[in-house]
C-alpha positions as CSV (number, residue, x, y, z in Angstrom):
1,X,123.5,-92.3,185.9
2,X,124.7,-89.2,184.0
3,X,124.2,-89.2,180.3
4,X,127.3,-88.1,178.5
5,X,127.3,-85.3,175.9
6,X,130.3,-84.5,173.8
7,X,132.1,-81.2,173.4
8,X,132.7,-79.9,169.9
9,X,136.4,-80.6,170.3
10,X,135.6,-84.3,169.7
11,X,135.3,-83.3,166.0
12,X,138.7,-83.0,164.4
13,X,140.7,-82.1,161.3
14,X,143.1,-84.2,159.3
15,X,146.1,-82.3,160.5
16,X,145.3,-82.9,164.2
17,X,143.8,-86.4,164.8
18,X,141.0,-86.7,167.4
19,X,142.0,-87.8,170.9
20,X,139.6,-89.5,173.1
21,X,139.0,-87.0,176.0
22,X,141.5,-87.7,178.7
23,X,141.8,-91.4,178.8
24,X,143.1,-93.3,181.8
25,X,143.5,-97.0,181.2
26,X,143.6,-99.2,184.3
27,X,142.9,-102.9,184.9
28,X,140.9,-104.2,187.8
29,X,139.9,-107.7,188.8
30,X,136.8,-109.0,190.7
31,X,137.6,-112.2,192.5
32,X,134.0,-113.4,192.3
33,X,133.7,-113.3,188.5
34,X,137.4,-113.5,187.5
35,X,136.5,-111.0,184.8
36,X,139.1,-108.7,183.6
37,X,137.8,-105.2,182.8
38,X,139.3,-102.2,181.1
39,X,138.3,-99.1,182.9
40,X,138.3,-95.9,180.9
41,X,137.8,-92.5,182.5
42,X,136.6,-90.0,179.9
43,X,136.4,-86.4,180.6
44,X,133.1,-85.4,179.0
45,X,130.6,-82.7,179.6
46,X,127.7,-84.3,181.6
47,X,124.1,-83.2,181.3
48,X,123.8,-83.6,185.0
49,X,126.6,-81.3,185.9
50,X,126.2,-79.1,188.9
51,X,127.0,-76.1,186.9
52,X,127.3,-75.3,183.2
53,X,130.7,-74.0,183.9
54,X,131.9,-77.2,185.5
55,X,134.3,-78.7,183.0
56,X,135.9,-81.2,185.4
57,X,133.1,-83.7,185.6
58,X,134.4,-87.2,184.8
59,X,132.0,-89.9,183.6
60,X,133.5,-93.3,184.3
61,X,132.9,-96.0,181.8
62,X,133.6,-99.7,182.6
63,X,134.6,-101.1,179.3
64,X,134.5,-104.9,179.6
65,X,137.6,-106.6,178.1
66,X,137.3,-110.3,177.7
67,X,133.9,-110.8,179.4
68,X,132.2,-112.2,176.4
69,X,134.7,-115.0,175.9
70,X,133.7,-116.6,179.2
71,X,132.2,-120.0,178.6
72,X,133.4,-120.0,175.0
73,X,136.7,-121.7,174.3
74,X,136.2,-124.3,171.6
75,X,133.5,-122.8,169.3
76,X,133.2,-119.9,166.9
77,X,132.2,-116.4,168.2
78,X,129.0,-114.8,166.9
79,X,128.7,-111.1,166.2
80,X,125.4,-109.3,165.4
81,X,125.4,-106.5,162.8
82,X,123.5,-103.4,164.0
83,X,120.9,-101.5,162.0
84,X,122.5,-99.2,159.4
85,X,121.0,-96.1,161.0
86,X,122.2,-96.8,164.6
87,X,123.7,-93.4,164.8
88,X,122.5,-90.1,163.5
89,X,124.3,-87.2,162.0
90,X,125.2,-84.9,164.9
91,X,126.6,-87.6,167.1
92,X,123.7,-89.3,168.8
93,X,122.8,-92.9,169.2
94,X,119.3,-93.7,167.9
95,X,116.8,-95.2,170.3
96,X,119.5,-95.3,173.0
97,X,117.5,-97.0,175.8
98,X,116.2,-99.7,173.5
99,X,119.7,-100.2,172.1
100,X,121.1,-100.7,175.6
101,X,118.5,-103.2,176.5
102,X,119.1,-105.1,173.2
103,X,122.8,-105.1,173.9
104,X,122.2,-106.7,177.3
105,X,120.0,-109.3,175.7
106,X,122.7,-110.2,173.1
107,X,125.4,-110.4,175.7
108,X,123.3,-112.6,178.0
109,X,122.6,-114.9,175.0
110,X,126.4,-115.5,174.5
111,X,126.9,-113.2,171.6
112,X,130.5,-112.1,171.4
113,X,129.9,-108.6,170.1
114,X,128.3,-106.3,167.5
115,X,129.3,-105.0,164.1
116,X,129.0,-101.3,163.7
117,X,129.0,-99.6,160.2
118,X,131.1,-96.4,160.5
119,X,129.9,-94.3,157.6
120,X,132.2,-92.0,155.7
121,X,129.2,-89.9,154.7
122,X,128.5,-89.3,158.4
123,X,132.0,-88.9,159.9
124,X,133.6,-86.7,157.2
125,X,130.3,-85.3,155.9
126,X,130.7,-81.6,155.3
127,X,134.4,-80.8,154.8
128,X,137.4,-82.9,153.8
129,X,139.7,-83.8,156.7
130,X,137.1,-82.8,159.3
131,X,135.9,-85.9,161.2
132,X,133.1,-86.2,163.8
133,X,133.2,-89.6,165.6
134,X,130.9,-88.7,168.5
135,X,128.0,-91.0,167.8
136,X,130.2,-93.9,167.2
137,X,132.2,-93.4,170.3
138,X,129.0,-93.3,172.4
139,X,127.7,-96.5,170.6
140,X,131.0,-98.4,171.2
141,X,131.1,-97.4,174.9
142,X,127.4,-98.5,175.2
143,X,128.2,-101.9,173.7
144,X,131.2,-102.4,175.9
145,X,129.3,-101.5,179.0
146,X,127.0,-104.4,178.2
147,X,129.9,-106.8,177.8
148,X,130.1,-106.8,174.1
149,X,133.1,-106.5,171.8
150,X,132.9,-104.4,168.6
151,X,133.8,-104.9,165.0
152,X,134.0,-101.6,163.1
153,X,133.1,-101.6,159.4
154,X,134.6,-98.6,157.7
155,X,132.0,-97.9,155.1
156,X,133.2,-95.8,152.1
157,X,130.0,-96.4,150.2
158,X,126.5,-95.1,149.9
159,X,123.7,-96.7,151.9
160,X,120.1,-96.9,150.7
161,X,118.3,-96.1,147.5
162,X,117.8,-92.3,147.9
163,X,116.8,-89.4,150.1
164,X,113.4,-91.0,150.7
165,X,114.9,-94.1,152.1
166,X,115.0,-94.0,156.0
167,X,118.4,-95.7,155.9
168,X,119.8,-93.3,153.4
169,X,123.5,-92.3,153.9
170,X,125.1,-90.8,150.8
171,X,128.8,-90.2,150.2
172,X,130.2,-87.1,151.9
173,X,128.6,-83.9,150.7
174,X,132.0,-82.5,149.5
175,X,132.6,-85.7,147.5
176,X,129.2,-85.3,145.8
177,X,130.1,-81.8,144.9
178,X,133.3,-83.0,143.2
179,X,131.2,-85.7,141.3
180,X,128.9,-82.9,140.2
181,X,131.9,-81.1,138.7
182,X,133.3,-84.3,137.2
183,X,130.6,-87.0,136.7
184,X,133.3,-89.5,135.6
185,X,134.3,-89.9,139.3
186,X,131.2,-92.2,139.4
187,X,131.1,-95.6,137.6
188,X,129.2,-95.8,134.3
189,X,127.9,-98.6,132.2
190,X,127.6,-98.7,128.4
191,X,124.3,-96.9,128.5
192,X,125.8,-94.0,130.3
193,X,124.0,-94.8,133.6
194,X,125.9,-93.5,136.6
195,X,126.3,-95.4,139.8
196,X,126.9,-93.2,142.8
197,X,127.4,-95.9,145.4
198,X,131.2,-95.8,145.4
199,X,133.9,-93.7,143.7
200,X,135.2,-95.3,140.5
201,X,138.5,-97.2,141.2
202,X,139.7,-95.8,137.8
203,X,140.8,-92.7,139.7
204,X,142.2,-94.4,142.8
205,X,145.5,-92.6,142.8
206,X,144.5,-89.3,141.0
207,X,144.1,-86.1,143.1
208,X,140.5,-85.7,142.2
209,X,139.1,-85.0,145.7
210,X,140.3,-81.5,146.3
211,X,144.0,-82.4,146.0
212,X,143.7,-85.9,147.5
213,X,143.2,-89.2,145.7
214,X,140.4,-91.5,146.8
215,X,143.0,-93.9,148.3
216,X,144.5,-91.0,150.2
217,X,141.0,-90.0,151.5
218,X,140.3,-93.6,152.7
219,X,143.8,-93.8,154.2
220,X,143.4,-90.5,156.1
221,X,140.0,-91.7,157.4
222,X,141.5,-95.0,158.6
223,X,144.4,-93.3,160.3
224,X,142.2,-90.8,162.1
225,X,140.0,-93.7,163.2
226,X,143.0,-95.5,164.6
227,X,144.3,-92.4,166.4
228,X,140.9,-91.5,167.8
229,X,140.0,-95.0,169.1
230,X,143.6,-96.2,169.9
231,X,142.9,-96.9,173.6
232,X,140.1,-99.2,172.6
233,X,141.8,-101.1,169.8
234,X,142.4,-104.7,170.6
235,X,140.5,-104.6,173.8
236,X,137.1,-103.4,172.9
237,X,137.3,-102.9,169.1
238,X,138.7,-106.3,168.1
239,X,138.1,-106.1,164.4
240,X,138.1,-103.6,161.5
241,X,136.5,-104.5,158.2
242,X,137.6,-102.1,155.5
243,X,135.1,-101.3,152.8
244,X,136.4,-101.7,149.3
245,X,133.3,-101.1,147.1
246,X,129.5,-100.9,146.9
247,X,127.9,-102.5,150.0
248,X,131.4,-102.6,151.5
249,X,132.4,-105.4,149.1
250,X,135.4,-105.8,146.9
251,X,133.5,-105.7,143.6
252,X,132.1,-103.4,140.9
253,X,128.5,-102.1,141.1
254,X,127.4,-104.3,138.2
255,X,123.9,-103.8,139.7
256,X,122.6,-101.3,142.2
257,X,123.0,-102.8,145.7
258,X,119.3,-102.6,146.4
259,X,118.5,-104.6,143.2
260,X,121.4,-107.0,143.9
261,X,119.6,-108.3,147.0
262,X,117.0,-110.1,144.8
263,X,118.8,-110.4,141.5
264,X,119.2,-114.1,141.7
265,X,115.5,-114.5,141.2
266,X,115.5,-112.4,138.0
267,X,118.9,-113.9,136.9
268,X,120.4,-110.4,136.3
269,X,123.6,-110.6,134.2
270,X,124.8,-107.2,135.4
271,X,126.6,-104.6,133.3
272,X,130.4,-104.0,133.0
273,X,131.3,-100.7,134.8
274,X,134.1,-99.5,132.6
275,X,132.8,-96.5,130.8
276,X,133.9,-93.5,132.9
277,X,136.8,-91.7,131.3
278,X,139.3,-93.0,133.9
279,X,138.5,-96.6,133.4
280,X,138.4,-96.1,129.6
281,X,141.9,-94.5,129.7
282,X,143.3,-97.5,131.5
283,X,141.7,-99.9,129.2
284,X,142.9,-98.0,126.1
285,X,146.4,-97.9,127.4
286,X,146.5,-101.6,128.0
287,X,145.1,-102.4,124.6
288,X,147.7,-100.1,122.9
289,X,150.4,-101.9,124.9
290,X,149.6,-105.2,123.3
291,X,149.1,-103.7,119.9
292,X,145.3,-104.1,119.8
293,X,144.0,-100.6,119.9
294,X,140.5,-101.6,118.8
295,X,140.1,-103.6,122.1
296,X,140.4,-100.4,124.1
297,X,137.3,-98.5,123.1
298,X,134.9,-99.9,125.7
299,X,133.6,-103.0,127.2
300,X,132.3,-106.1,125.4
301,X,129.5,-105.7,122.8
302,X,126.7,-108.2,123.2
303,X,127.0,-108.8,126.9
304,X,123.4,-108.5,127.9
305,X,119.8,-108.9,126.7
306,X,116.3,-108.1,128.0
307,X,115.7,-111.8,128.8
308,X,118.8,-111.9,131.1
309,X,119.7,-115.2,129.4
310,X,123.5,-115.6,128.9
311,X,122.9,-118.2,126.1
312,X,121.3,-115.4,124.0
313,X,124.3,-113.1,124.3
314,X,127.3,-113.0,122.0
315,X,129.7,-112.6,124.9
316,X,128.5,-115.1,127.6
317,X,127.0,-117.9,125.6
318,X,128.5,-121.4,126.1
319,X,129.2,-122.2,122.4
320,X,131.7,-119.7,120.8
321,X,131.1,-117.1,123.5
322,X,133.6,-114.2,123.3
323,X,134.4,-114.7,127.0
324,X,136.4,-117.7,126.0
325,X,138.5,-116.0,123.3
326,X,141.7,-114.0,123.2
327,X,139.7,-110.8,123.3
328,X,137.6,-112.0,126.2
329,X,140.6,-113.1,128.2
330,X,142.3,-109.7,127.6
331,X,139.3,-107.7,128.7
332,X,138.4,-109.9,131.7
333,X,142.1,-109.9,132.9
334,X,142.2,-106.1,132.7
335,X,138.7,-105.7,134.4
336,X,139.4,-108.1,137.2
337,X,143.0,-106.9,137.5
338,X,141.9,-103.4,138.2
339,X,139.7,-104.6,141.0
340,X,142.5,-106.7,142.5
341,X,144.8,-103.7,142.3
342,X,142.2,-101.6,144.1
343,X,141.9,-104.2,146.8
344,X,145.7,-104.5,147.2
345,X,146.1,-100.7,147.5
346,X,143.6,-100.5,150.4
347,X,145.0,-103.7,152.1
348,X,148.5,-102.3,152.0
349,X,147.4,-99.0,153.6
350,X,145.2,-100.6,156.2
351,X,147.9,-103.1,157.2
352,X,150.4,-100.3,157.7
353,X,147.9,-98.2,159.7
354,X,146.6,-100.9,162.0
355,X,149.9,-102.8,162.5
356,X,150.6,-103.3,166.2
357,X,147.1,-102.4,167.3
358,X,145.9,-106.0,168.0
359,X,142.8,-105.6,165.8
360,X,142.0,-108.1,163.1
361,X,141.5,-106.5,159.7
362,X,139.1,-108.0,157.2
363,X,137.5,-107.3,153.8
364,X,134.4,-108.7,152.2
365,X,133.7,-110.5,148.8
366,X,130.3,-110.2,147.3
367,X,128.0,-113.3,147.2
368,X,127.3,-113.5,143.5
369,X,126.0,-117.0,142.8
370,X,123.0,-116.9,140.4
371,X,125.0,-118.0,137.3
372,X,127.4,-120.2,139.1
373,X,126.0,-123.2,137.2
374,X,126.9,-121.8,133.8
375,X,130.3,-122.1,132.1
376,X,130.8,-118.3,131.8
377,X,129.5,-117.2,135.2
378,X,128.3,-113.9,133.7
379,X,127.1,-112.1,136.9
380,X,130.5,-112.9,138.6
381,X,132.3,-111.5,135.6
382,X,130.4,-108.2,135.5
383,X,131.1,-107.8,139.3
384,X,134.8,-108.1,138.6
385,X,135.4,-111.8,139.6
386,X,137.1,-113.5,136.6
387,X,135.7,-116.8,137.7
388,X,134.5,-119.3,135.1
389,X,134.3,-123.1,134.6
390,X,137.9,-123.1,133.6
391,X,139.4,-120.4,135.9
392,X,139.4,-119.7,139.7
393,X,138.7,-116.0,140.2
394,X,138.7,-116.1,144.0
395,X,142.1,-117.5,144.7
396,X,143.9,-114.3,143.6
397,X,141.7,-112.3,146.1
398,X,142.5,-114.7,148.9
399,X,146.2,-114.5,148.1
400,X,146.1,-110.7,148.4
401,X,144.2,-110.9,151.7
402,X,146.7,-113.4,153.0
403,X,149.7,-111.3,151.9
404,X,148.5,-108.4,154.2
405,X,147.1,-110.5,157.0
406,X,143.4,-109.9,156.2
407,X,140.5,-112.1,157.1
408,X,138.1,-113.0,154.3
409,X,134.5,-112.1,154.9
410,X,131.7,-113.7,152.7
411,X,128.0,-114.1,152.8
412,X,125.5,-116.8,151.6
413,X,126.2,-119.1,154.6
414,X,122.4,-119.7,155.2
415,X,121.5,-120.4,151.6
416,X,120.9,-123.9,150.2
417,X,121.0,-125.0,146.6
418,X,117.9,-127.1,147.0
419,X,115.9,-123.9,147.8
420,X,117.5,-121.6,145.3
421,X,117.4,-123.9,142.3
422,X,113.6,-124.0,142.6
423,X,113.6,-120.4,141.4
424,X,116.8,-120.4,139.4
425,X,118.3,-123.7,138.2
426,X,121.7,-122.0,137.4
427,X,122.1,-120.7,140.9
428,X,124.5,-122.4,143.4
429,X,125.2,-120.4,146.6
430,X,126.7,-123.6,148.1
431,X,129.0,-124.1,145.1
432,X,130.1,-120.5,145.2
433,X,130.7,-120.6,148.9
434,X,132.6,-123.8,148.9
435,X,135.0,-122.4,146.2
436,X,135.6,-119.3,148.4
437,X,136.1,-121.4,151.5
438,X,138.6,-123.6,149.7
439,X,140.5,-120.5,148.6
440,X,140.6,-119.3,152.2
441,X,141.9,-122.7,153.4
442,X,144.6,-122.9,150.6
443,X,145.8,-119.4,151.6
444,X,145.5,-120.2,155.3
445,X,143.5,-117.0,156.1
446,X,140.8,-116.6,158.8
447,X,137.2,-116.5,157.7
448,X,134.2,-114.4,158.7
449,X,130.8,-115.8,157.6
450,X,127.6,-113.8,157.1
451,X,124.0,-114.5,156.1
452,X,122.7,-112.8,153.0
453,X,119.2,-112.1,154.4
454,X,117.8,-112.1,157.8
455,X,116.6,-115.7,158.1
456,X,115.6,-116.8,161.6
457,X,114.4,-120.4,160.8
458,X,116.2,-123.5,162.0
459,X,117.1,-124.7,158.5
460,X,119.0,-121.5,157.9
461,X,120.9,-121.7,161.2
462,X,121.8,-125.3,160.6
463,X,123.1,-124.5,157.1
464,X,125.4,-121.9,158.7
465,X,126.8,-124.5,161.0
466,X,127.2,-127.0,158.2
467,X,129.2,-124.5,156.0
468,X,131.3,-123.4,159.0
469,X,132.3,-127.0,159.5
470,X,133.2,-127.3,155.8
471,X,135.7,-124.5,156.3
472,X,137.0,-125.6,159.7
473,X,137.2,-129.4,159.6
474,X,140.7,-130.8,159.3
475,X,142.4,-127.4,160.0
476,X,144.8,-127.5,162.9
477,X,143.9,-124.1,164.1
478,X,140.7,-123.0,162.3
479,X,139.7,-119.3,162.8
480,X,136.1,-118.8,162.0
481,X,133.5,-116.3,163.3
482,X,130.1,-115.4,162.2
483,X,128.4,-112.0,161.7
484,X,124.6,-112.3,161.9
485,X,122.7,-109.8,159.7
486,X,121.1,-108.0,161.4
487,X,119.5,-106.8,164.7
488,X,115.9,-105.8,164.3
489,X,112.7,-106.1,166.3
490,X,111.8,-109.4,164.6
491,X,114.9,-110.9,166.1
492,X,113.5,-110.5,169.6
493,X,110.1,-112.0,168.8
494,X,109.7,-115.0,171.2
495,X,110.1,-117.9,168.7
496,X,112.8,-116.2,166.7
497,X,114.8,-115.4,169.8
498,X,114.7,-119.0,171.0
499,X,116.0,-120.2,167.7
500,X,118.7,-117.5,167.6
501,X,120.0,-118.2,171.1
502,X,120.1,-121.9,170.4
503,X,122.1,-121.2,167.2
504,X,124.5,-119.0,169.2
505,X,125.1,-121.8,171.7
506,X,125.6,-124.4,169.0
507,X,128.1,-122.3,167.0
508,X,130.0,-120.7,169.9
509,X,130.2,-123.8,172.0
510,X,128.7,-121.9,175.0
511,X,126.6,-124.2,177.2
512,X,125.1,-121.5,179.4
513,X,124.1,-118.0,179.3
514,X,126.5,-115.5,180.8
515,X,124.6,-114.6,183.9
516,X,125.9,-111.3,185.2
517,X,126.0,-108.1,183.3
518,X,127.5,-105.2,185.3
519,X,125.3,-102.5,183.7
520,X,122.6,-100.9,185.9
521,X,121.9,-104.2,187.7
522,X,122.2,-107.9,187.2
523,X,120.4,-110.2,184.8
524,X,120.4,-113.9,185.7
525,X,118.3,-115.9,183.2
526,X,118.9,-119.6,183.4
527,X,118.2,-120.6,179.8
528,X,117.4,-119.3,176.4
529,X,113.7,-120.1,176.8
530,X,113.6,-118.5,180.3
531,X,115.1,-115.4,178.9
532,X,112.5,-115.2,176.1
533,X,109.6,-115.9,178.5
534,X,110.3,-112.7,180.5
535,X,108.5,-111.0,177.7
536,X,111.7,-109.8,176.1
537,X,111.8,-106.5,177.8
538,X,114.9,-105.8,175.8
539,X,113.0,-105.9,172.5
540,X,114.6,-103.5,170.0
541,X,112.0,-101.2,168.6
């Protein structure tokens, strides 16, 4: 089988959107399998061409459309999130053979599809308006050939902790150059510490990126993605999750994302991210508007301490805490309101761009739960969620998502209070999640669940099923799916694989493995354990 390589013309500029090379869409049917397929002929340069001058070599890809839904009608589809570094700068899929084998294993296990993070810092890396989608196109075709659907996560944030991190993906180079010129494009806390994970929403609509605003840059990226992958939208690419902040979540970077992963154990309060000049200008204007100029000079004083104990802070403490005063209400309304406005701006643009493409659009809310048991919920407040014991901070987000037809994505599905409270008595991932799920039910919006950490034990999987039922039970037409984080070599270890495949069958309602995969031969395992016993030749490594 020829291995496709892409011509430089697959890169594109903002003024002329990328077109997939000479698509021809046809539908064919096999009577034996009753599987509908979408055939896509792509005119690519093949490494096995007879002559370097031969530009007429067509590589034919069979892109499966609907194959993965066989045997699953009553349950909830399961997707698997790929490693962050699945593609490399330059348009290549990492560990391509291992990736293909892993895809076949997932498809045979009944997994619906994969979640692919599409990095802004990879696609539009060097110059504004110049996009290189090559690696992602190859990855999507590879997944489809194995019978998997694709959800694309448009990631406008930084990945990893720094250049030494093997998963490091910074913001585009030209964006970093603009931040060097104007450091206030990055968020800042009261100590002047800059967070480079995501551009400050304070400059959302200002032309700070070489004549474009950040919202315009995100919009151009989404539009070019749509135009480039249009023939695959709705058939192969069934979902687009739009990043709205650090880690792709609609929130402020109150803590660095790498630290946030374990912050519930240290009970981090987080820091308000409102000290860049753009955020301060907005705060000052709002304070002047209500005649309280002194409220517009910065964030709350006394909102943190070295012990990370909210009861020892002036702002978050239960008795006479400033969060529960007129000043606290003003600041938190402004701070959370700016985040809501940011989310609505992106939702509005995305809804317009993807209207009529038959893809589901979604956005993610951060799983901030380690002070859920306190009256002030400090770590939620610093993240931008005005959620306290007396106020619902997630319902406004759900309403915005519902207004623009967005699915709500949230994590913590595998976490149990009984486990977390042993380390932090104030933590309540189940309480947080139930509140979010109720908001989704009230606003009648679909839900995507995720796990916070890669847990492959039965207790975690059963907790996911329990929380999915909490959302779905009683709804006439529940719409729930689950994104498992994430594919790695441990997932394919024998005992882990057996547990994972059992979970997929339980959640999806699939009683048997899909037996036939039309990709370089057939695979016909009879059960999850049989598939594991073959030695997992498909192990991702």
